[in-house]
Each structure stands twice: as C-alpha cells, then as structure tokens.
Backbone as CSV, one residue per row, in Angstrom:
resi,resn,N_x,N_y,N_z,CA_x,CA_y,CA_z,C_x,C_y,C_z
1,ARG,-10.988,-6.044,0.844,-12.211,-6.484,0.203,-12.957,-5.301,-0.404
2,GLU,-12.991,-4.204,0.341,-13.680,-3.009,-0.147,-13.059,-2.517,-1.456
3,HIS,-11.738,-2.592,-1.530,-11.044,-2.164,-2.738,-11.442,-3.037,-3.926
4,ALA,-11.422,-4.336,-3.755,-11.804,-5.256,-4.837,-13.242,-5.011,-5.274
5,GLU,-14.111,-4.779,-4.326,-15.505,-4.504,-4.639,-15.621,-3.212,-5.445
6,HIS,-14.911,-2.174,-5.012,-14.938,-0.889,-5.701,-14.441,-1.012,-7.142
7,GLU,-13.424,-1.857,-7.366,-12.849,-2.041,-8.693,-13.652,-3.025,-9.552
8,GLY,-14.696,-3.617,-8.982,-15.481,-4.600,-9.717,-14.747,-5.923,-9.881
9,LEU,-13.850,-6.219,-8.951,-13.036,-7.430,-9.032,-13.283,-8.380,-7.865
10,LEU,-14.431,-8.269,-7.241,-14.725,-9.119,-6.088,-14.671,-10.596,-6.447
11,ASN,-15.008,-10.928,-7.684,-14.967,-12.335,-8.106,-13.537,-12.878,-8.154
12,LYS,-12.533,-12.002,-8.162,-11.129,-12.434,-8.179,-10.476,-12.300,-6.812
13,PHE,-11.193,-11.776,-5.852,-10.645,-11.541,-4.518,-10.544,-12.860,-3.760
14,ALA,-9.321,-13.228,-3.370,-9.113,-14.501,-2.677,-8.277,-14.336,-1.411
15,ALA,-7.949,-13.104,-1.057,-7.090,-12.862,0.107,-7.843,-13.107,1.408
16,SER,-7.086,-13.510,2.410,-7.669,-13.674,3.740,-6.918,-12.777,4.722
17,ALA,-7.525,-12.504,5.841,-6.869,-11.703,6.872,-5.594,-12.388,7.347
18,GLU,-5.614,-13.700,7.446,-4.438,-14.444,7.899,-3.285,-14.327,6.896
19,GLN,-3.588,-14.411,5.605,-2.555,-14.257,4.581,-1.926,-12.861,4.653
20,LEU,-2.759,-11.853,4.803,-2.252,-10.481,4.897,-1.406,-10.310,6.153
21,ARG,-1.891,-10.826,7.258,-1.151,-10.754,8.527,0.229,-11.409,8.380
22,SER,0.274,-12.553,7.733,1.540,-13.257,7.532,2.472,-12.470,6.614
23,ALA,1.942,-11.873,5.562,2.758,-11.108,4.616,3.374,-9.880,5.271
24,VAL,2.659,-9.286,6.227,3.132,-8.059,6.883,3.922,-8.354,8.158
25,PHE,3.468,-9.319,8.943,4.049,-9.545,10.272,4.682,-10.917,10.473
26,GLY,4.581,-11.800,9.491,5.042,-13.172,9.657,6.551,-13.307,9.690
27,GLU,6.989,-14.533,9.904,8.417,-14.838,9.995,9.165,-14.419,8.726
28,HIS,8.510,-14.551,7.580,9.116,-14.171,6.304,8.346,-13.010,5.681
29,ALA,8.047,-12.015,6.497,7.279,-10.849,6.037,7.975,-10.176,4.858
30,PHE,7.197,-9.756,3.890,7.749,-9.115,2.701,6.940,-7.897,2.260
31,LEU,5.881,-7.587,2.965,4.965,-6.523,2.567,4.928,-5.446,3.638
32,PHE,4.916,-4.192,3.202,4.773,-3.060,4.116,3.370,-2.508,3.937
33,ALA,2.653,-2.356,5.019,1.276,-1.872,4.964,1.175,-0.552,5.715
34,PHE,0.531,0.413,5.080,0.309,1.727,5.664,-1.184,1.997,5.590
35,VAL,-1.764,2.486,6.660,-3.200,2.736,6.665,-3.499,4.165,7.096
36,ALA,-4.599,4.677,6.575,-5.140,5.967,6.995,-6.400,5.670,7.780
37,VAL,-6.512,6.292,8.939,-7.635,6.017,9.833,-8.437,7.290,10.078
38,ASP,-9.747,7.178,9.963,-10.658,8.254,10.373,-10.884,8.035,11.858
39,THR,-10.228,8.839,12.686,-10.296,8.623,14.134,-11.685,8.910,14.689
40,ASP,-12.445,9.789,14.033,-13.812,10.062,14.501,-14.703,8.835,14.328
41,ALA,-14.522,8.138,13.210,-15.337,6.949,12.927,-14.643,5.668,13.354
42,ASP,-13.379,5.772,13.810,-12.587,4.604,14.169,-12.612,3.567,13.046
43,ALA,-12.301,4.054,11.825,-12.361,3.185,10.657,-11.182,3.457,9.732
44,VAL,-10.683,2.399,9.115,-9.646,2.541,8.103,-10.305,3.098,6.843
45,VAL,-9.736,4.187,6.306,-10.307,4.833,5.122,-9.354,4.810,3.933
46,GLY,-8.149,4.294,4.147,-7.197,4.205,3.048,-6.086,3.246,3.388
47,GLU,-5.444,2.730,2.349,-4.345,1.806,2.556,-3.375,1.882,1.393
48,ALA,-2.124,1.669,1.720,-1.063,1.545,0.719,-0.263,0.296,1.069
49,LEU,-0.014,-0.534,0.090,0.775,-1.745,0.277,2.003,-1.645,-0.626
50,ALA,3.165,-1.912,-0.063,4.406,-1.775,-0.824,5.355,-2.913,-0.484
51,HIS,6.300,-3.148,-1.367,7.333,-4.146,-1.114,8.623,-3.696,-1.783
52,LEU,9.713,-4.312,-1.391,11.004,-3.975,-1.966,11.176,-4.642,-3.323
53,ALA,11.897,-3.959,-4.189,12.287,-4.481,-5.496,13.783,-4.217,-5.630
54,PHE,14.375,-4.666,-6.714,15.807,-4.465,-6.898,16.061,-3.805,-8.238
55,SER,16.975,-2.858,-8.264,17.361,-2.187,-9.494,18.764,-2.625,-9.890
56,ALA,18.882,-3.248,-11.048,20.198,-3.637,-11.557,21.008,-2.405,-11.961
57,PHE,20.330,-1.300,-12.241,21.024,-0.076,-12.644,21.677,0.625,-11.468
58,THR,21.050,0.578,-10.315,21.617,1.245,-9.131,22.216,0.250,-8.152
59,THR,21.949,-1.023,-8.358,22.310,-2.112,-7.433,21.856,-1.797,-6.019
60,ARG,20.692,-1.186,-5.928,20.060,-0.874,-4.640,18.601,-1.294,-4.692
61,ALA,18.066,-1.390,-3.531,16.636,-1.689,-3.431,15.830,-0.482,-3.875
62,GLY,14.667,-0.770,-4.361,13.660,0.240,-4.651,12.389,-0.193,-3.948
63,MET,11.447,0.702,-3.828,10.165,0.348,-3.217,9.100,0.397,-4.305
64,TRP,8.333,-0.669,-4.379,7.235,-0.758,-5.330,5.931,-0.558,-4.571
65,LEU,5.181,0.467,-4.946,3.864,0.714,-4.360,2.878,-0.173,-5.103
66,GLU,2.517,-1.263,-4.480,1.686,-2.291,-5.097,0.225,-1.887,-5.174
67,ASP,-0.245,-1.247,-4.135,-1.683,-0.991,-4.029,-1.922,0.290,-3.259
68,LEU,-2.791,1.136,-3.776,-3.198,2.363,-3.091,-4.703,2.475,-3.210
69,TYR,-5.361,2.615,-2.078,-6.823,2.719,-2.081,-7.257,3.714,-1.024
70,VAL,-8.198,4.574,-1.409,-8.843,5.498,-0.479,-10.345,5.333,-0.668
71,ALA,-11.050,5.185,0.433,-12.505,5.034,0.368,-13.096,6.220,-0.399
72,PRO,-14.059,5.976,-1.267,-14.625,7.046,-2.086,-15.060,8.278,-1.289
73,ARG,-15.612,8.090,-0.120,-16.099,9.233,0.681,-14.964,10.106,1.198
74,CYS,-13.733,9.601,1.152,-12.585,10.342,1.684,-11.670,10.887,0.593
75,ARG,-12.015,10.663,-0.645,-11.176,11.145,-1.739,-11.287,12.662,-1.865
76,GLY,-10.204,13.258,-2.348,-10.193,14.704,-2.519,-9.850,15.465,-1.250
77,HIS,-9.438,14.745,-0.213,-9.099,15.374,1.068,-7.635,15.172,1.442
78,GLY,-6.820,14.689,0.509,-5.398,14.535,0.768,-4.984,13.210,1.380
79,VAL,-5.917,12.294,1.548,-5.599,11.004,2.171,-4.625,10.214,1.297
80,GLY,-4.900,10.130,0.005,-4.016,9.405,-0.900,-2.638,10.043,-0.979
81,THR,-2.606,11.356,-1.032,-1.328,12.071,-1.059,-0.513,11.757,0.181
82,GLN,-1.160,11.760,1.321,-0.444,11.475,2.565,0.059,10.033,2.604
83,LEU,-0.721,9.104,2.084,-0.267,7.713,2.033,0.956,7.568,1.121
84,VAL,0.931,8.202,-0.048,2.075,8.125,-0.961,3.300,8.769,-0.318
85,ARG,3.125,9.887,0.349,4.247,10.529,1.049,4.807,9.626,2.145
86,THR,3.942,8.923,2.835,4.383,8.012,3.890,5.204,6.872,3.304
87,VAL,4.756,6.327,2.185,5.525,5.274,1.507,6.890,5.824,1.088
88,ALA,6.914,7.023,0.523,8.172,7.626,0.076,9.132,7.854,1.245
89,ARG,8.611,8.343,2.360,9.463,8.543,3.542,10.030,7.216,4.035
90,ASP,9.224,6.170,4.006,9.702,4.860,4.437,10.785,4.347,3.482
91,ALA,10.609,4.588,2.189,11.620,4.175,1.210,12.943,4.892,1.467
92,VAL,12.893,6.172,1.755,14.113,6.928,2.065,14.762,6.361,3.320
93,ARG,13.952,6.097,4.334,14.467,5.542,5.593,15.174,4.209,5.363
94,ARG,14.690,3.423,4.418,15.273,2.109,4.123,16.441,2.195,3.130
95,GLY,16.740,3.389,2.638,17.840,3.559,1.702,17.509,3.179,0.270
96,CYS,16.241,3.173,-0.065,15.828,2.811,-1.422,16.254,3.877,-2.428
97,ALA,16.592,3.424,-3.633,16.996,4.331,-4.698,15.805,5.056,-5.307
98,ARG,14.634,4.427,-5.255,13.440,5.043,-5.880,12.181,4.358,-5.391
99,VAL,11.078,5.002,-5.692,9.743,4.437,-5.463,9.077,4.349,-6.817
100,GLU,8.483,3.221,-7.098,7.789,3.046,-8.377,6.339,2.655,-8.133
101,TRP,5.499,3.077,-9.059,4.068,2.801,-8.957,3.478,2.910,-10.345
102,LEU,2.600,2.019,-10.674,1.905,2.047,-11.958,0.424,2.242,-11.674
103,GLY,-0.140,3.304,-12.154,-1.557,3.598,-11.913,-2.417,3.179,-13.109
104,TYR,-3.623,2.775,-12.826,-4.580,2.385,-13.858,-5.783,3.294,-13.777
105,ASP,-6.460,3.451,-14.898,-7.725,4.213,-14.918,-8.833,3.359,-14.379
C-alpha cells in the first residue's frame, strides 16, 4: 500500500493481504517475495517481488523482478541494491538463465 501511495496510484491499489499471502505461500504459489527489515524499528523498509518467466531462446526459466520498493527514508543506503542482489542470488539458485527488470521514472 505504501508503494502505491508513493507512486500516486492508491486509486488503483486493489491488493489484499490474503491475495498476497496466497500468491507467495498458497497451494499454487507463483510469487517470490523478499523484504528488507529495519530491525531497530521492527519495520519492513523495502520489498522486491519476482516471478519466473520463460525464455524461448535459452529454453530455461528466467526471473522477472516485478516490483522493487524502498521506503524514501531508507533510500541511498544500499537497501535496494541488496534486494536486487538477493533476487539475483535466488535466480542463480533456481537455475535461471537471467533476471529481467524494467524500471520507470
């Protein structure tokens, strides 16, 4: 929700905690979620959401980084870099041919 608010897209935000829980942990889970936590504040300060894709060129899975968000107060401290590295390490562990991500201004 914080991400949608930050992007000025709160009017399009329709996700629920239950939907996210099902996408990550449900019987037909398809989403990988990675979080950065400020242990001093006991608060999530960043998140990366990714899922598998398929490459017809390599005939292997790839990982698509769907969403990357770092709370404004935590930007510039390496949180986003660490989240992207974590996604990349997970992709390697899963045997993915590549990681893809499209960034917007």
